[in-house]
matplotlib code that plots the C-alpha trace (Angstrom):
import matplotlib.pyplot as plt

x = [-107.8, -110.0, -111.9, -112.8, -114.0, -110.6, -107.5, -104.8, -102.1, -102.8, -103.0, -98.8, -98.4, -99.1, -97.8, -94.2, -94.8, -95.9, -93.1, -90.5, -92.5, -91.2, -87.8, -87.4, -88.9, -86.5, -83.4, -84.7, -85.2, -81.2, -80.2, -81.9, -80.8, -77.5, -78.8, -79.1, -81.6, -84.3, -86.4, -87.3, -87.9, -84.9, -82.9, -84.4, -80.9, -78.8, -80.9, -80.3, -77.0, -76.9, -78.7, -76.1, -73.3, -74.9, -75.1, -71.5, -70.2, -72.6, -70.8, -67.3, -67.7, -69.3, -66.5, -63.6, -65.7, -64.8, -61.5, -60.7, -62.6, -61.1, -57.5, -59.1, -59.9, -55.8, -54.3, -55.9, -54.9, -51.5, -51.6, -52.4, -50.1, -47.5, -48.3, -48.1, -44.6, -43.0, -44.7, -42.6, -39.5, -39.8, -39.9, -36.8, -35.2, -36.2, -35.8, -32.3, -32.0, -33.0, -30.5, -27.7, -28.6, -24.2, -25.0, -28.2, -30.2, -32.9, -35.2, -34.5, -35.8, -38.6, -39.8, -38.3, -41.2, -43.7, -42.8, -43.2, -47.1, -47.7, -46.9, -48.3, -51.1, -51.5, -51.0, -54.9, -56.1, -55.1, -56.6, -59.8, -60.3, -59.0, -62.1, -63.2, -66.8, -68.1, -66.2, -63.9, -60.5, -57.7, -59.7, -60.1, -64.0, -62.4, -59.8, -61.4, -63.2, -62.2, -63.2, -62.0, -58.8, -56.6, -54.2, -52.0, -51.6, -51.8, -50.5, -51.8, -53.6, -53.5, -55.8, -55.0, -58.0, -60.0, -63.5, -66.0, -68.3, -71.5, -70.4, -71.1, -67.6, -64.7, -62.6, -58.7, -56.4, -53.2, -51.7, -47.8, -46.0, -42.2, -41.1, -39.0, -36.0, -33.1, -29.9, -28.4, -24.7, -23.9, -20.6, -20.5, -19.2, -18.0, -14.0, -12.7, -13.8, -16.5, -15.7, -17.4, -15.1, -18.3, -19.1, -15.4, -13.2, -10.0, -8.1, -7.9, -9.4, -10.4, -13.3, -15.3, -19.2, -21.2, -24.7, -27.3, -26.9, -23.2, -20.0, -18.4, -14.8, -14.9, -11.2, -12.4, -9.4, -8.5, -11.3, -14.5, -17.4, -20.2, -22.4, -20.3, -19.5, -23.9, -23.7, -21.0, -22.6, -26.4, -24.6, -23.8, -26.6, -28.4, -25.0, -25.0, -28.2, -27.1, -28.1, -26.9, -28.2, -27.4, -28.4, -28.0, -28.9, -27.9, -24.8, -23.6, -22.2, -24.0, -22.8, -24.1, -26.1, -25.9, -29.2, -30.2, -32.5, -35.1, -36.2, -35.9, -33.4, -31.5, -30.8, -27.1, -24.5, -21.3, -18.6, -15.4, -11.5, -8.9, -5.7, -4.1, -5.3, -8.5, -8.3, -11.6, -13.0, -15.3, -19.4, -21.7, -25.1, -26.7, -25.5, -24.5, -24.2, -20.4, -19.2, -18.0, -19.1, -18.9, -21.6, -25.3, -28.7, -32.0, -35.7, -38.6, -41.3, -43.6, -46.9, -49.8, -52.6, -56.1, -54.0, -51.6, -47.9, -47.3, -43.7, -42.6, -40.2, -39.0, -42.4, -44.3, -46.3, -47.7, -49.6, -50.5, -53.4, -56.5, -58.8, -57.3, -53.8, -53.2, -50.2, -49.8, -47.3, -47.4, -47.6, -43.5, -45.1, -47.0, -44.6, -42.5, -44.0, -45.8, -48.5, -50.6, -53.9, -54.4, -55.6, -59.2, -60.8, -62.8, -63.4, -66.5, -66.8, -65.2, -62.8, -62.8, -64.2, -64.4, -66.3, -63.9, -65.0, -68.4, -70.8, -71.1, -69.6, -66.8, -64.6, -64.6, -64.8, -61.2, -61.6, -58.7, -58.2, -56.9, -56.1, -56.1, -53.0, -54.2, -51.4, -52.3, -52.5, -49.4, -45.8, -46.8, -43.0, -41.9, -40.1, -38.9, -42.0, -44.4, -46.5, -46.5, -47.8, -46.9, -48.4, -46.3, -43.6, -46.5, -45.9, -46.7, -46.1, -43.7, -41.4, -41.3, -38.1, -38.1, -38.8, -35.2, -36.4, -34.9, -33.9, -37.1, -39.0, -36.5, -37.9, -41.3, -40.9, -38.8, -41.8, -44.6, -42.4, -41.9, -46.0, -47.0, -44.4, -45.8, -49.2, -48.1, -46.6, -49.4, -51.2, -49.8, -49.0, -52.6, -53.4, -50.8, -50.8, -54.5, -56.6, -54.4, -54.2, -57.8, -58.3, -56.5, -57.6, -61.4, -60.5, -59.4, -62.3, -64.9, -63.0, -63.3, -67.5, -68.1, -66.5, -68.8, -71.7, -71.2, -70.9, -74.0, -76.0, -74.8, -75.7, -73.7, -74.1, -72.2, -74.5, -77.8, -77.0, -77.2, -80.0, -81.7, -80.8, -82.4, -85.6, -86.2, -85.5, -88.3, -90.5, -90.3, -90.6, -93.3, -95.7, -95.2, -96.0, -99.2, -100.6, -100.1, -101.9, -104.4, -105.3, -105.1, -109.0, -109.5, -108.9, -111.6, -113.8, -112.6, -114.0, -117.7, -117.2]
y = [-72.9, -73.6, -71.1, -69.8, -66.6, -64.9, -66.6, -65.0, -67.1, -66.1, -62.2, -63.1, -64.3, -61.4, -58.4, -59.8, -60.3, -56.9, -56.4, -58.6, -57.0, -52.9, -54.4, -56.1, -53.2, -50.4, -52.8, -53.2, -49.3, -49.0, -50.7, -49.7, -45.7, -46.3, -44.4, -45.0, -41.9, -41.8, -39.8, -37.8, -41.4, -43.0, -41.3, -37.7, -36.1, -37.3, -36.0, -32.8, -33.1, -34.8, -31.7, -28.9, -30.7, -30.9, -27.7, -27.2, -29.4, -27.3, -24.1, -25.7, -27.1, -23.9, -22.3, -23.7, -23.0, -19.9, -20.1, -21.8, -19.2, -17.0, -18.5, -18.4, -14.6, -13.7, -16.3, -14.6, -10.9, -12.6, -12.9, -9.8, -8.2, -10.2, -8.9, -5.3, -6.1, -7.1, -4.0, -1.4, -3.5, -3.4, 0.5, 0.6, -1.0, 2.3, 4.6, 3.5, 3.5, 7.3, 8.3, 7.4, 10.5, 10.2, 6.9, 7.3, 9.7, 12.0, 9.6, 6.9, 8.4, 9.3, 5.3, 4.6, 7.1, 5.4, 2.3, 3.3, 4.7, 1.5, 0.1, 2.5, 2.3, -1.0, -1.0, 1.1, -1.1, -4.2, -2.6, -1.3, -5.0, -7.6, -9.1, -12.1, -13.4, -10.0, -9.0, -5.8, -6.6, -4.2, -0.8, 0.6, -1.3, -3.6, -0.7, 1.5, 4.2, 7.6, 11.1, 14.1, 13.5, 16.3, 17.0, 19.7, 16.8, 13.7, 13.4, 10.0, 7.0, 3.5, 0.8, -2.8, -3.7, -2.4, -3.9, -2.0, -4.5, -2.7, 0.9, 1.9, 4.2, 3.9, 7.1, 7.0, 9.9, 10.7, 12.3, 13.2, 13.1, 12.9, 15.0, 13.3, 15.2, 15.1, 14.9, 17.8, 19.3, 23.1, 25.1, 28.4, 31.6, 33.2, 32.8, 32.3, 34.7, 36.1, 38.1, 37.5, 36.1, 37.0, 33.2, 32.5, 29.7, 31.0, 28.8, 25.7, 22.7, 18.8, 17.7, 14.4, 14.8, 11.0, 10.5, 7.7, 7.9, 7.9, 9.6, 12.4, 14.6, 18.3, 20.2, 24.4, 27.0, 30.0, 32.8, 30.7, 31.8, 29.5, 30.8, 28.7, 26.1, 26.0, 25.3, 22.3, 20.6, 21.0, 20.0, 16.8, 15.9, 13.5, 11.3, 12.1, 12.6, 16.0, 19.8, 23.0, 26.1, 29.1, 30.5, 34.0, 34.9, 38.5, 38.7, 35.0, 35.2, 32.8, 29.8, 26.9, 24.1, 20.6, 18.1, 15.4, 15.2, 12.8, 12.4, 9.5, 7.6, 5.9, 9.1, 10.1, 13.5, 12.8, 16.3, 14.7, 17.3, 15.4, 16.1, 19.0, 22.9, 23.9, 23.7, 25.9, 23.2, 22.5, 21.3, 20.8, 19.5, 23.0, 26.4, 27.7, 23.7, 23.4, 20.2, 19.0, 16.3, 15.1, 12.9, 13.2, 10.8, 12.3, 10.6, 9.1, 10.1, 9.0, 8.7, 7.8, 6.7, 5.8, 5.1, 2.9, 3.7, 3.1, 2.6, 5.1, 5.4, 8.9, 10.7, 7.4, 5.6, 2.3, 0.5, -3.0, -4.5, -7.0, -4.1, -1.6, -2.0, 0.9, 3.3, 6.6, 9.6, 12.2, 15.7, 17.2, 20.4, 18.4, 15.6, 17.8, 19.7, 18.7, 20.2, 18.1, 17.7, 15.0, 14.7, 13.0, 11.3, 8.6, 5.2, 5.3, 1.5, -0.7, -3.2, -7.2, -8.8, -12.6, -15.2, -17.9, -19.0, -20.7, -18.6, -14.7, -12.4, -9.9, -12.5, -14.7, -12.6, -11.1, -7.4, -6.8, -3.5, -4.3, -0.7, 0.3, 0.1, 2.7, 4.7, 7.5, 6.0, 3.9, 5.7, 8.4, 10.6, 13.8, 15.5, 18.9, 19.2, 17.9, 14.9, 12.4, 8.8, 7.2, 8.4, 11.8, 9.6, 9.3, 12.0, 15.2, 14.7, 16.0, 13.6, 12.1, 10.9, 12.9, 15.9, 15.1, 13.7, 10.3, 11.0, 11.8, 9.7, 6.4, 7.9, 7.0, 3.7, 2.3, 3.9, 2.0, -1.1, -1.0, -0.6, -3.5, -6.0, -5.0, -5.3, -8.9, -9.8, -8.9, -10.7, -13.7, -13.0, -12.8, -16.6, -18.3, -17.0, -16.3, -18.0, -21.3, -22.3, -21.4, -23.8, -26.6, -25.7, -26.0, -29.3, -30.8, -29.5, -30.9, -34.2, -34.5, -32.9, -35.3, -38.1, -36.9, -36.9, -40.3, -41.2, -40.4, -40.8, -43.6, -46.7, -49.6, -52.6, -55.4, -54.9, -53.9, -57.1, -59.4, -57.7, -58.2, -62.0, -61.9, -60.5, -62.7, -65.8, -64.0, -63.3, -66.5, -67.7, -66.1, -66.6, -70.2, -69.6, -66.9, -70.4, -72.7, -70.7, -69.5, -73.8, -74.3, -73.7, -76.7, -79.0, -78.0, -79.6, -83.2, -82.1, -82.0, -85.8]
z = [46.5, 43.9, 42.7, 38.8, 38.8, 40.0, 38.6, 40.5, 39.3, 35.5, 36.7, 38.7, 35.4, 33.3, 35.5, 35.6, 31.8, 30.7, 33.1, 31.2, 27.8, 28.5, 29.3, 26.6, 24.6, 26.3, 25.1, 21.7, 21.9, 23.3, 20.9, 17.8, 19.0, 20.6, 23.3, 26.9, 27.1, 24.8, 26.9, 30.2, 31.9, 31.2, 33.6, 34.3, 36.2, 33.8, 30.9, 32.2, 31.8, 28.7, 27.1, 29.0, 27.4, 24.0, 23.9, 25.0, 22.5, 19.7, 21.1, 20.9, 17.6, 16.1, 17.5, 16.4, 13.0, 13.8, 14.0, 11.0, 9.3, 10.9, 10.4, 6.6, 7.0, 7.8, 5.4, 2.4, 4.0, 4.4, 1.2, -0.2, 2.0, 0.4, -3.0, -1.7, -0.1, -3.4, -4.9, -2.3, -2.6, -6.5, -5.4, -3.4, -6.5, -8.9, -6.2, -5.5, -9.1, -9.5, -6.9, -9.3, -11.1, -12.3, -14.1, -15.9, -17.6, -17.4, -19.5, -17.4, -14.5, -16.3, -17.1, -13.4, -12.5, -14.3, -13.4, -9.3, -11.0, -11.3, -8.5, -6.2, -8.7, -7.9, -4.1, -4.1, -6.6, -4.0, -0.9, -2.7, -4.6, -1.8, -0.4, 1.2, 0.8, 0.3, 3.0, 2.2, 3.9, 3.4, 2.2, 6.2, 6.5, 9.2, 11.2, 13.9, 14.0, 16.1, 16.8, 18.0, 17.7, 17.8, 15.0, 17.1, 20.0, 17.9, 14.5, 13.9, 15.6, 15.0, 17.0, 16.6, 19.0, 21.9, 23.5, 23.6, 26.2, 26.6, 25.5, 22.0, 22.5, 24.4, 25.5, 25.5, 27.2, 26.8, 29.6, 28.5, 31.7, 30.3, 27.5, 24.0, 23.5, 20.9, 22.4, 22.4, 22.9, 23.5, 22.0, 23.4, 21.5, 24.4, 25.0, 29.2, 31.5, 29.2, 26.6, 22.9, 20.8, 18.3, 17.2, 15.5, 16.4, 18.0, 16.5, 13.3, 15.0, 13.6, 15.1, 14.7, 14.3, 15.0, 15.2, 14.9, 11.2, 11.1, 11.6, 9.5, 10.4, 10.0, 9.6, 10.5, 10.5, 12.5, 12.4, 11.0, 12.1, 13.9, 10.8, 8.8, 11.3, 11.3, 7.8, 7.6, 10.2, 8.4, 4.9, 6.2, 8.4, 6.0, 6.7, 10.5, 12.3, 13.5, 13.1, 14.1, 15.1, 16.6, 19.3, 19.1, 15.3, 15.9, 17.2, 16.5, 20.1, 22.8, 21.1, 18.5, 19.4, 17.8, 18.3, 17.0, 13.8, 15.4, 19.0, 21.0, 23.1, 20.7, 18.3, 19.7, 19.2, 19.5, 19.5, 19.7, 19.2, 16.9, 17.0, 19.0, 19.1, 19.9, 23.2, 23.6, 21.6, 24.3, 24.5, 27.2, 28.3, 27.9, 27.6, 31.3, 32.3, 33.5, 33.1, 29.6, 27.8, 24.6, 23.7, 24.5, 23.8, 23.3, 25.6, 24.2, 25.3, 28.4, 28.2, 30.4, 28.5, 30.5, 33.3, 31.8, 31.2, 27.8, 26.3, 24.3, 21.2, 20.4, 19.3, 19.2, 21.9, 22.4, 24.5, 24.6, 27.0, 26.9, 26.5, 24.1, 21.6, 19.7, 18.4, 18.7, 16.9, 19.7, 17.4, 18.9, 20.8, 22.8, 23.4, 24.0, 26.6, 30.1, 31.0, 32.8, 30.8, 28.5, 24.9, 24.7, 21.6, 21.1, 19.5, 18.2, 16.3, 13.2, 13.5, 12.9, 15.7, 16.0, 18.1, 18.8, 22.1, 22.8, 24.7, 23.2, 25.3, 25.4, 27.1, 24.3, 21.2, 20.6, 18.3, 15.6, 13.5, 9.9, 8.6, 4.9, 3.0, -0.1, -1.0, 0.6, 3.7, 4.1, 4.8, 7.0, 7.3, 8.6, 5.6, 6.7, 9.0, 6.5, 6.4, 3.5, 2.5, -0.1, -2.6, -3.0, -4.3, -7.8, -10.8, -9.8, -6.1, -3.6, -3.3, -7.0, -8.7, -11.8, -8.7, -7.8, -4.3, -4.2, -0.8, 0.8, -1.3, 0.3, 3.3, 2.8, 1.3, 4.3, 6.0, 4.3, 3.8, 7.7, 7.6, 5.9, 7.5, 11.4, 9.8, 8.5, 11.8, 13.8, 11.9, 12.2, 15.2, 15.9, 14.4, 15.1, 19.2, 19.3, 16.7, 16.2, 20.3, 20.4, 18.2, 19.8, 23.4, 21.9, 20.3, 23.5, 25.1, 22.3, 22.9, 26.3, 27.1, 24.2, 26.5, 29.3, 27.4, 25.6, 29.1, 30.2, 27.2, 24.8, 25.5, 26.5, 23.5, 25.8, 28.7, 26.9, 24.4, 27.5, 28.7, 25.9, 25.6, 30.1, 28.6, 25.6, 28.1, 30.7, 28.0, 26.5, 30.3, 31.3, 27.7, 28.8, 32.7, 31.3, 29.3, 32.4, 34.4, 32.2, 32.2, 35.8, 36.2, 34.2, 37.1, 38.5, 36.4, 37.5, 40.9, 39.6, 38.4]

ax = plt.figure().add_subplot(projection="3d")
ax.plot(x, y, z, "-o")
ax.set_aspect("equal")
plt.show()
């Protein structure tokens, strides 16, 4: 057909050339950006998935950064605590030196005391100055806050971790279900047949007294009163861990009770008669008990904390669950009495909260409590029924070296060393088993999700280059065809002559 008003061939050529130019622009854009999806029209579904994956990638990357920051914080705390451990070890040498009163002078003990004072002050100074980017680390700022703790029931509470969730406080309920006990043996002061012996030994006897701290042998002659037996045993209680007291102090006739100086299943009392004689010397599990026994062990406290059975060691009970981890020392009166009622207190805040996951919720957060290491907060030890801390070793304190209290100072110091060592161990376990494993798992997730996002969104350069070449050829061909279509109408002029 020969028409000049409408050039259909040109329209077809223009249409196809326009599509080729669009395709060419798409290939050039993808090759220049490296992305297959540059706008929603490129792949609507792919864009949605890709943006979700990008959000996850950003969260994972920040979670890894957070975990690495947590590792840095822990490493900083560890460095300060290592120095505190060194100071405590130096104090230990001074305490042991000062106990050697037969070999050092009063002036040397006073000089040792000055060094102890300086070291204790340094520990408190470290507690007050340890920081990370303005965050105080060891002054108690990162410890948990408690309220309502009944001091007559719970002596000390150390919260290591808890999850508050949507709650502002966490209630802790402690119920003793099995009492803590000391190891106990009973020596009757009444002869066979019930005749009172007025609390005296009926014949000479040699006995071996053994406890958790050691063994001692005592020899008594016939007629020795139970009061003197008690005094002899109590004189050695520091080396045996065994103390004694009269059941009836008025007549001294009922008998003598020997028990361990501490509670728990580890302490024990062993009383064994050595050699001949002393047939009357028989110990029993309790007054009125018929079978004789030479040994008894104590019992650890058992308690239910927030409905979960907690482990016990002596008067100490521990709970370690994902939602609550703590350790507390119960008062002896509370731990040795089963009343069926609970001691209740609240955790009101505090702790160091680490966001270790890519989503902000309690399941991806880990809280960790870091207690104060000031000298007035570590080394808590009962000495003759009174609770003392490391600061009591300073000049003027109840357990100073110049005051002749090297024995009690040693106990408090050992407790302080244990406090710092356990804190370092907990921090190390948290870094190794929680932070480092979290970093590795997040990195695996980041790698895989990044690969998935790349597969969806990134351009395949081999494919795009091939398609670019095709588009370029089609563009050149289309241009040539359009030129031919545009001049084809001129052939009609031949019909006009």
